[in-house]
N, C-alpha and C positions, 0 to 999 in steps of 0.2 A: 477902247481897252487896249488894244494892240499896241497903240502908241505909248500907253502907260507901262506895258510889259516890256517895251525895248527899252525906254528910258530907265527902267529900274535895272535891267541887265548891265547896262553901261555906267551905273552909278559907282563912283569911286568907294572902295571900302579899305580897310586897313589893319595890318596885322603886326605882331610882335611877335617873334620865334627865338626861343633860347634853346641852341642845340647843345646838348651834353653828351660827353664820350671823348674818344679822341679826335678832337676837332680843332686843336691848335699844332700849328707846326707840321701840318700835312697838305697845305696848299686847299685848306676848306674855303678860305674867303676868296682867293683867286678863282676857284672852281665855281663858287657861288654867284660871282659876278659875271662870269662867262655863261651860265646857263640862264642869268636874268636877261643877257642880252638878246636871248632868244623868244623873251615874252615881251608885252607892253606892261612891264611893271616898273615902279621907280622906287628907290629906297637906298638902304646902307647895309652894310655888314661889317662887324667889328669884332675883335676879340673883346672880352670882358676879364676883369682881374681875377675872377673865381675859376677860370678855366673853361668857361664856356664860350659860346659865339651866339652874338645877337644879330638877328636880321629883322630890319624894319622895312616893311615893304608895303606899298600902295598900287592899286590898279582896279580893273572891273573885277567882278567876281569869276568870270571864266578865265583871265588871263591869270589871276592871282591863285586860283585853283589849280592851273595847271603848272605854273612855275612851282609851287610848294609839292606836287607829284613829282616834277622831274627832280627836285631836290632829293626826296626819298629814293628815287632810282639811282641818280647818279653818287649821291654822297651817303646812302643809307648803312653802308658798311662802316662808317666812321663814327656815326651817331647812337647811341641806345636810347635817347629820348629827344622828343621835340615838344616843348612846352610853347603851345600857339594860344594867344590871347587877343582879341579884337581891339583894335584902337581906332578913333576917329581919323579919317583921311583928311589931311590938312593941305596937301598939294604942295608941301614944302621942298619937296626933292624934284618938282617940276613936271612936265610932262611925261608920262609913262612911255610915249611913243620916240621920245628923244633918244639918241645914242648913249647919251652920257646921262641918262637917267638914274641908273643904279651904280653906286660907287664903295670901294673899299674904304674905310675909315681906319686909320692908324693910329 
C-alpha cells in the first residue's frame, strides 16, 4: 500500500492556467519562467491575443502545487484572476527535472 501511495504522489499531472489582469508588458512571462526553474515542472508560458497569459504546466502534484503557490506570491499583484483547469499530462515538454523544461513561447 505504501508503494502505491508513493507512486501516486509522483504521477504527472497537468494544468492550464489563464491569468487575467495586468499581465502583458510587465515581465510576467520572464518571471514565470524564472519561478518555474525553482521547481520540477515542465511547460510553457505565452501571451494570448485577448490580453491574458496562458501557462501550461506539468509535474507531480507537490511540485506543481508549489509552483502555482509561488506564482501567487511573486506575481499576484499583476493578476486579478487565475482560471485553472486540469489537463492530461502528455510529457510533451520533456522531463520536469531538466533545466530547459519550462519555456517562454513568443
